[in-house]
Every structure is written in structure tokens, then in C-alpha cells.
C-alpha positions in Angstrom: 8.2 -10.6 -25.3 6.7 -14.0 -25.0 9.4 -16.2 -23.5 7.9 -19.3 -25.1 8.3 -17.8 -28.5 12.0 -17.1 -28.0 13.3 -20.0 -30.1 16.0 -18.4 -32.1 19.3 -17.1 -30.7 18.7 -13.4 -30.9 15.2 -13.7 -29.4 16.6 -15.7 -26.6 19.3 -13.0 -25.9 16.6 -10.3 -26.0 14.5 -12.2 -23.5 17.4 -12.9 -21.2 18.4 -9.2 -21.3 14.9 -8.1 -20.5 14.8 -10.4 -17.4 18.2 -9.4 -16.2 17.2 -5.7 -16.5 14.1 -6.4 -14.3 16.3 -8.3 -11.8 18.9 -5.4 -11.7 16.1 -2.9 -11.1 14.8 -5.0 -8.2 18.3 -5.2 -6.8 18.8 -1.4 -7.0 15.5 -0.9 -5.0 16.7 -3.4 -2.4 20.1 -1.7 -2.1 18.4 1.5 -1.3 16.1 -0.2 1.2 18.9 -2.0 3.0 20.9 1.2 3.0 18.0 3.1 4.6 17.6 0.4 7.2 21.3 0.4 8.0 21.7 -3.2 7.1 25.1 -2.8 5.5 26.0 -6.5 5.3 22.9 -7.3 3.2 23.5 -4.1 1.3 27.0 -5.2 0.4 25.7 -8.6 -0.8 23.1 -6.9 -3.1 25.8 -4.6 -4.5 28.0 -7.5 -5.4 25.2 -9.4 -7.0 24.2 -6.3 -8.9 27.8 -5.8 -10.2 27.7 -9.3 -11.6 24.2 -8.8 -13.2 25.2 -5.5 -14.7 28.3 -7.1 -16.2 26.3 -9.9 -17.8 23.7 -7.4 -19.0 26.5 -5.3 -20.6 27.8 -8.4 -22.4 24.4 -9.3 -23.7 23.8 -5.7 -25.0 27.2 -5.7 -26.6 26.4 -9.0 -28.3 23.1 -7.6 -29.6 24.8 -4.5 -31.0 27.5 -6.6 -32.7 24.9 -8.9 -34.1 22.9 -6.0 -35.6 25.9 -4.4 -37.0 27.0 -7.6 -38.7 23.5 -8.1 -40.0 23.5 -4.5 -41.5 26.8 -5.2 -43.2 25.4 -8.5 -44.6 22.3 -6.7 -45.9 24.4 -4.0 -47.6 26.3 -6.6 -49.7 
């Protein structure tokens, strides 16, 4: 998705969700790397950050599902 084209609310939420998913994937890779290196302090920091990102991503996805369900109901009336 072209971020510059994300001018309406739903497009913005999609773009934000895409970027958070990329960030979460990177964090998961770094969690594995720091675990393999035995750097548990950094590993713990990455895990805490990932928890926050996963929570935000879950909220965005829930918002999108609700938005589409509401749109479907509006289209049916």
C-alpha cells in the first residue's frame, strides 16, 4: 500500500497495521537472535516491546473487522 495515498481513516489503519506487522516480525527475529546469543536482558526488552506491538496490532485488526461488519450491515439496509 502506498502510504502517501492513505488519506481516509480505514486506509490509514490498514497502513499502520502493515507497518506494525513488519515491526513485530523484526522483533521476533531479534528475540530469537538475542536468545541464541544468551543476551537475556536485551531479549527481555524485545519481548516487552513485542507484547505492546502485538496488543496494538490486535486492536487495529479488531477495529478493521468491526468497521467491515458495520459496513456490511449498512450495505444490506
